[in-house]
C-alpha positions in Angstrom: 0.0 0.0 0.0 1.5 3.4 -1.0 1.7 6.4 1.1 -1.1 8.3 -0.7 -3.4 5.3 -0.4 -2.7 5.2 3.3 -3.3 8.9 3.6 -6.7 8.6 1.8 -7.7 5.7 4.0 -6.9 7.7 7.1 -8.7 10.9 5.8 -11.8 8.8 4.9 -11.6 7.3 8.5 -11.4 10.7 10.0 -14.5 11.8 7.9 -16.5 8.7 8.9 -15.7 9.0 12.6 -16.4 12.8 12.6 -19.9 12.1 10.9 -20.5 9.2 13.4 -19.6 11.4 16.4 -22.1 14.1 15.0 -24.8 11.6 14.8 -24.1 10.2 18.3 -24.1 13.7 19.8 -27.5 14.3 18.1 -28.8 11.0 19.5 -27.7 11.9 23.1 -29.2 15.5 22.7 -32.6 13.9 21.8 -32.6 11.2 24.2 -35.8 12.7 25.8 -37.3 13.9 22.6 -40.6 12.2 21.9 -40.9 10.6 18.5 -37.2 10.7 18.0 -35.8 7.7 16.4 -32.1 6.7 17.1 -29.8 7.3 14.2 -26.8 5.2 13.1 -24.2 6.0 10.5 -24.1 3.3 7.9 -20.6 2.6 6.8 -19.0 0.3 4.0 -15.6 -0.5 2.8 -14.2 1.0 -0.5 -13.3 -2.1 -2.4 -11.1 -0.5 -5.0 -9.3 2.4 -3.3 -9.6 1.3 0.2 -10.8 3.3 3.1 -14.4 3.7 4.4 -17.4 5.3 2.8 -20.5 6.8 4.6 -23.5 5.3 2.9 -26.1 7.3 4.9 -27.9 7.6 8.1 -30.2 4.9 9.3 -33.2 5.4 11.6 -33.9 2.5 13.9 -37.8 2.1 14.2 -39.7 -1.0 15.2 -42.4 -0.8 12.5 -44.6 -3.3 14.2 -44.5 -1.6 17.5 -45.2 1.7 15.7 -48.3 0.2 14.1 -49.5 -1.1 17.4 -49.0 2.3 18.9 -51.1 4.0 16.3 -54.0 1.6 16.8 -53.7 1.8 20.5 -53.9 5.7 20.3 -57.2 5.4 18.4 -58.7 3.0 20.8 -57.7 5.2 23.7 -59.1 8.4 22.1 -62.4 6.6 21.2 -62.8 5.2 24.8 -62.0 8.5 26.4 -64.4 10.5 24.2 -67.3 8.1 25.0 -66.5 7.8 28.7 -66.3 11.6 29.1 -69.7 12.0 27.4 -71.4 9.3 29.7 -70.0 10.9 32.8 -71.6 14.2 31.6 -74.9 12.6 31.1 -74.7 10.8 34.4 -73.9 14.2 36.2 -76.8 15.9 34.4 -79.4 13.3 35.4 -77.8 12.8 38.9 -77.7 9.8 41.2 -80.3 8.5 43.8 -79.7 10.2 47.2 -78.6 13.5 45.7 -81.2 16.3 46.3 -80.5 18.1 43.1 -80.8 14.9 40.8 -83.8 13.9 38.9 -84.4 10.9 41.3 -84.0 13.3 44.2 -86.5 15.8 42.7 -88.9 13.1 42.1 -88.7 11.6 45.6 -89.2 15.2 46.9 -92.3 15.7 44.7 -93.9 12.4 45.9 -93.1 13.3 49.5 -94.6 16.7 49.1 -97.9 15.1 47.7 -98.1 12.9 50.7 -97.6 15.8 53.0 -100.1 17.8 51.3 -102.7 14.9 51.4 -102.4 14.8 55.2 -103.3 18.6 55.4 -105.2 19.4 52.3 -106.4 22.8 53.7 -102.8 24.0 54.1 -102.1 26.3 51.3 -98.4 26.3 52.0 -98.2 22.5 51.6 -100.1 22.8 48.3 -97.7 25.5 47.2 -94.6 23.4 48.2 -96.0 20.4 46.1 -96.4 22.7 43.1 -92.9 24.0 43.7 -91.5 20.4 43.9 -93.4 19.5 40.7 -91.7 22.5 39.1 -88.3 21.1 40.1 -88.9 17.8 38.5 -89.8 19.6 35.4 -86.6 21.6 35.7 -84.6 18.5 36.2 -85.9 16.9 33.1 -85.3 20.1 31.1 -81.7 20.4 32.4 -80.9 16.8 31.6 -82.4 17.2 28.1 -80.4 20.4 27.6 -77.2 18.9 28.8 -77.6 16.1 26.3 -78.2 18.5 23.4 -75.4 20.6 24.4 -73.1 17.6 24.3 -74.5 16.7 20.9 -73.8 20.3 19.6 -70.3 20.2 21.1 -69.6 16.8 19.4 -70.8 18.3 16.1 -68.3 21.1 16.4 -65.6 18.7 17.5 -66.3 16.6 14.4 -65.6 19.6 12.3 -62.3 20.3 14.2 -61.3 16.7 13.8 -61.9 16.6 10.0 -59.9 19.8 9.5 -57.1 18.1 11.7 -57.1 15.1 9.6 -57.0 17.2 6.4 -54.2 19.4 7.6 -52.2 16.3 8.7 -52.6 14.6 5.4 -51.4 17.7 3.5 -48.4 18.0 5.6 -47.6 14.3 5.1 -48.0 14.7 1.4 -45.5 17.6 1.5 -43.0 15.5 3.6 -43.4 12.7 1.1 -42.4 14.9 -1.7 -39.4 16.4 0.2 -38.3 13.0 1.3 -38.4 11.5 -2.2 -36.4 14.4 -3.6 -33.9 14.3 -0.8 -33.4 10.6 -1.2 -32.9 10.7 -4.8 -30.4 13.5 -4.3 -28.5 11.6 -1.6 -29.4 13.9 1.3 -30.3 12.8 4.8 -34.0 12.4 5.5 -34.1 11.3 9.1 -35.5 14.5 10.5 -38.2 14.5 7.9 -39.2 11.0 8.8 -39.3 11.9 12.4 -41.8 14.7 11.5 -43.8 12.2 9.4 -44.0 9.9 12.3 -45.2 12.7 14.7 -48.0 13.5 12.2 -49.0 9.9 11.9 -49.2 9.6 15.7 -51.5 12.7 15.8 -53.6 11.4 13.0 -54.0 7.9 14.5 -55.8 9.4 17.5 -58.6 10.8 15.2 -58.6 7.9 12.7 -57.0 4.5 13.2 -54.4 4.1 10.4 -51.6 2.0 9.0 -48.7 3.4 7.0 -47.2 1.4 4.1 -43.7 2.2 2.6 -43.4 3.4 -0.8 -40.4 4.0 -3.1 -37.6 6.4 -2.2 -38.8 6.8 1.5 -42.4 7.9 0.8 -45.3 6.3 2.7 -49.0 5.5 1.9 -51.7 5.9 4.6 -54.7 3.8 5.0 -57.4 3.6 7.6 -57.9 0.3 9.2 -61.4 0.2 7.7 -59.8 0.2 4.2 -60.2 3.9 3.1 -57.1 5.4 1.2 -56.0 8.6 2.8 -52.7 9.2 1.1 -51.1 7.3 -1.7 -49.4 9.6 -4.1 -52.4 11.9 -3.9 -54.1 13.0 -0.8 -57.7 12.2 0.1 -60.0 15.1 1.4 -62.6 14.6 4.2 -65.5 16.9 4.4 -68.1 17.7 6.9 -70.6 20.7 7.5 -70.9 21.8 11.0 -74.5 22.7 12.1 -75.4 26.0 13.8 -78.2 24.3 15.7 -78.5 20.8 17.1 -82.1 19.9 18.2 -83.3 16.5 19.5 -85.0 15.5 16.3 -81.9 16.2 14.1 -79.6 13.5 13.4 -77.2 12.4 10.7 -79.3 9.4 10.1 -82.3 11.4 9.1 -80.2 13.9 7.1 -80.7 17.0 9.3 -77.1 16.8 10.4 -74.0 16.5 8.2 -72.5 13.1 7.5 -69.0 12.6 6.4 -67.6 12.3 2.8 -64.1 11.3 1.6 -63.3 12.8 -1.8 -66.9 13.6 -2.2 -68.2 10.1 -1.6 -70.5 9.6 1.4 -69.1 7.1 4.0 -70.6 5.5 7.1 -69.0 7.6 10.0 -69.6 5.2 12.8 -70.3 1.5 13.5 -68.5 -1.8 12.6 -68.7 -1.1 8.8 -67.3 2.4 9.0 -64.0 3.1 7.0 -63.0 5.5 9.9 -64.2 3.5 12.8 -62.2 3.0 16.0 -60.9 6.5 16.7 -62.0 9.8 18.1 -63.8 10.9 14.9 -66.2 8.0 14.8 -66.7 8.1 18.6 -67.9 11.8 18.1 -70.3 10.6 15.4 -71.5 7.8 17.7 -72.1 10.2 20.5 -74.0 12.7 18.4 -76.2 10.2 16.5 -76.1 7.1 18.7 -75.5 7.2 22.5 -76.9 10.8 23.1 -80.0 10.1 20.9 -80.7 7.0 23.0 -80.1 8.8 26.2 -82.6 11.6 25.0 -85.0 8.9 23.9 -85.1 7.3 27.4 -85.3 10.7 29.1 -88.4 11.6 26.9 -89.9 8.2 27.7 -89.7 9.1 31.3 -91.3 12.5 30.7 -93.9 10.8 28.7 -94.8 8.5 31.6 -94.8 11.3 34.0 -97.3 13.3 31.8 -99.7 10.5 30.9 -100.0 9.3 34.5 -101.8 12.6 35.3 -103.9 12.8 32.1 -107.3 11.4 31.6 -108.3 8.7 32.6 -106.0 9.7 35.6 -106.4 11.0 39.1 -108.3 14.1 38.1 -111.8 13.1 37.3 -112.6 16.6 35.9 -110.2 16.0 32.9 -111.6 14.9 29.7 -109.5 13.0 26.9 -107.2 15.5 25.2 -107.2 17.8 28.2 -103.6 18.6 29.6 -102.9 17.2 33.1 -100.7 18.6 35.7 -97.7 18.0 33.5 -97.9 19.2 29.9 -96.1 19.1 26.6 -95.4 22.9 26.5 -98.9 23.6 27.7 -100.7 21.0 25.5 -101.7 17.4 26.1 -99.2 14.7 25.2 -99.1 13.7 21.6 -97.3 10.4 20.8 -96.3 11.7 17.3 -94.1 14.4 18.9 -92.3 12.6 21.7 -88.7 13.4 20.5 -87.5 16.2 22.7 -90.3 15.9 25.2 -88.1 16.1 28.3 -87.0 19.6 27.1 -90.6 20.9 26.6 -92.4 19.5 29.6 -94.0 22.2 31.7 -96.4 22.6 34.5 -100.2 23.2 33.7 -100.6 27.0 34.2 -103.9 26.4 35.9 -102.2 25.2 39.0 -98.9 27.1 38.7 -99.0 30.5 40.7 -96.0 31.5 38.7 -98.1 31.3 35.5 -101.1 33.1 37.0 -102.8 29.7 38.3 -103.7 28.7 41.8 -102.2 26.0 43.9 -105.6 24.9 45.4 -106.3 23.3 41.9 -104.0 20.7 42.9 -106.5 19.6 45.6 -109.7 20.5 43.8 -108.9 19.7 40.1 -107.3 21.7 37.2 -110.8 22.6 35.8 -112.4 23.6 39.1 -113.9 27.2 38.8 -113.3 27.8 42.7 -111.9 26.2 45.7 -113.8 23.2 46.9 -113.9 21.5 50.4 -110.6 22.3 52.0 -110.4 19.0 53.9 -110.8 16.9 50.7 -107.7 15.0 50.1 -109.0 12.5 47.6 -107.4 14.1 44.5 -103.9 14.4 46.2 -104.1 10.8 47.4 -105.1 9.7 43.9 -101.9 11.6 42.5 -99.7 9.7 45.1 -101.2 6.5 43.8 -100.7 7.5 40.2 -97.0 8.0 40.8 -96.9 4.6 42.6 -98.8 2.4 40.2 -96.6 -0.2 38.4 -96.8 0.5 34.8 -94.7 -0.5 31.7 -93.0 2.1 29.6 -94.9 3.0 26.5 -91.6 3.9 24.7 -87.9 4.1 25.1 -85.4 1.4 25.7 -85.8 0.7 29.4 -87.6 -2.5 28.8 -91.3 -3.5 29.3 -91.0 -4.2 33.1 -93.8 -2.7 35.2 -92.4 -0.1 37.6 -93.6 3.0 39.4 -92.4 6.2 38.1 -89.4 6.4 40.6 -88.6 2.9 39.3 -88.4 3.9 35.8 -86.2 6.8 36.6 -84.0 4.4 38.6 -83.8 2.1 35.6 -82.6 5.1 33.5 -80.0 6.1 36.1 -78.9 2.5 36.3 -78.5 2.1 32.4 -76.5 5.2 32.1 -74.3 4.2 35.1 -73.7 0.7 33.5 -72.8 2.2 30.2 -70.5 4.6 31.9 -68.8 1.9 34.0 -68.4 -0.4 30.9 -66.8 2.5 29.1 -64.5 3.4 32.0 -63.3 -0.2 31.9 -62.6 0.1 28.2 -60.8 3.2 28.9 -58.7 1.6 31.6 -57.7 -1.3 29.4 -56.9 1.2 26.4 -54.8 3.3 28.8 -53.0 0.2 30.1 -52.2 -1.1 26.6 -51.1 2.4 25.4 -49.0 2.7 28.5 -47.3 -0.6 28.0 -46.6 0.1 24.4 -45.1 3.4 25.3 -42.8 1.8 27.8 -41.7 -0.7 25.0 -41.1 2.3 22.7 -39.2 4.0 25.4 -37.0 1.0 25.8 -36.3 1.1 22.2 -35.4 4.8 22.3 -32.0 6.3 22.6 -29.8 4.3 25.0 -27.4 6.8 26.3 -25.1 4.2 27.8 -24.8 2.5 24.5 -24.3 5.8 22.8 -21.5 6.7 25.1 -19.7 3.5 24.5 -20.0 4.0 20.8 -18.6 7.6 21.3 -15.6 6.0 23.1 -15.0 3.7 20.2 -15.3 6.7 17.8 -12.8 8.6 19.9 -10.4 5.7 19.6 -10.8 5.2 15.9 -10.4 9.0 15.4 -7.3 9.1 17.5 -5.9 6.1 15.4 -6.7 7.8 12.1 -5.1 11.1 13.3 -2.0 9.3 14.5 -1.8 7.5 11.1 -1.9 10.9 9.3 0.8 12.3 11.7 3.0 9.2 11.1 2.5 9.7 7.3 3.4 13.4 7.7 6.5 12.6 9.6 7.6 10.0 6.9 7.0 12.6 4.1 9.1 15.0 5.9 12.0 12.6 6.3 11.6 11.6 2.6 11.8 15.2 1.5 15.0 15.8 3.4 16.8 12.9 1.7 
């Protein structure tokens, strides 16, 4: 081997060790950076001229683990979204034993009727019973309002999620183009690929996805349901946010916006949805599924309350079609307009002093022209019995079991609680799985001890190459003096 060859070999060694030291220092600097993949310099021997060649920079990524992490992120986001909604519904309806809850308000109303029946001549007791009835109405209205507010919020969050997906896909497409250009030009793309992985992680929380490698470092992105989001060209999701969300409005009946991909309508929720399994489909499920069912059951409770006091009910003075003590916005109940009933239920103005009525009509009948015998408690007792009579629900999803009105309310609270508990369990499992996968990813992240050992090896190699150059320089000086 000639002196020039030895010098070239040493210089290539210095260059390789310098590049390796630079990469190792970058690894150590980013040891705590989330989403950073460990880099390693890829070296090869020069077969013809000798020395070493830097082939490029490799990123160490466990693709199978990364894919599992993306799926786990979607599952966790879906479970959290549903659990958070159900907690809100449970808070709005309340729990038995809580005075401000729907069960608590109903118990207080029943107790006030019993108290009024023992002293029917006491106007204060009659007024208190009317006040407690108004609180039941308020509790139903508040619960219905909370459900519709949650649906409206979900509709707005759907719009935000769709925009987030579109923005991420456009950024991934730009990264794809830059990576392809850099790869064909021989430039390092590790930083760009890190950015791409971070975008994929954000995207996977909204829509469960899988990425597939393409030529020259590009990637394609598909949903786990089979929709193509990015493969050369980028897909566009479209959704129109509604200014108003009312109980009768759903995506199923076309009164609220659905979801399209590249202009083609797709099922946004359920097992056949191409975007199912993440936060986006969970929001659709809340808006058009879980919340609609909760409103349906709440309306069924309101219907049961209204019809127990209508003819042929406790008040013999009422004729069929006359509104009872509880009304649908002042009118008698109409089965064709049950949707949203819990938000429209109101006290009959004839018995409500706040609407110009008189509390004594609770004792003497809604149609009474004047006060009757002050000691007659028969109507009050009949109202107590009407609430206590076991009847099956005429609508809703709480089953055909015969219960008193408080029993139906208890069944509603129980169903919501069971769904919330089930979703909490799903969230706990999703969090545990994601946490375990995150720990596995952390163990595969930058190993500072290993990097420091590599740095020591680089230092030794650098010193050896530098010593070789120094030796060659000394030899050249001696030769020139001859």
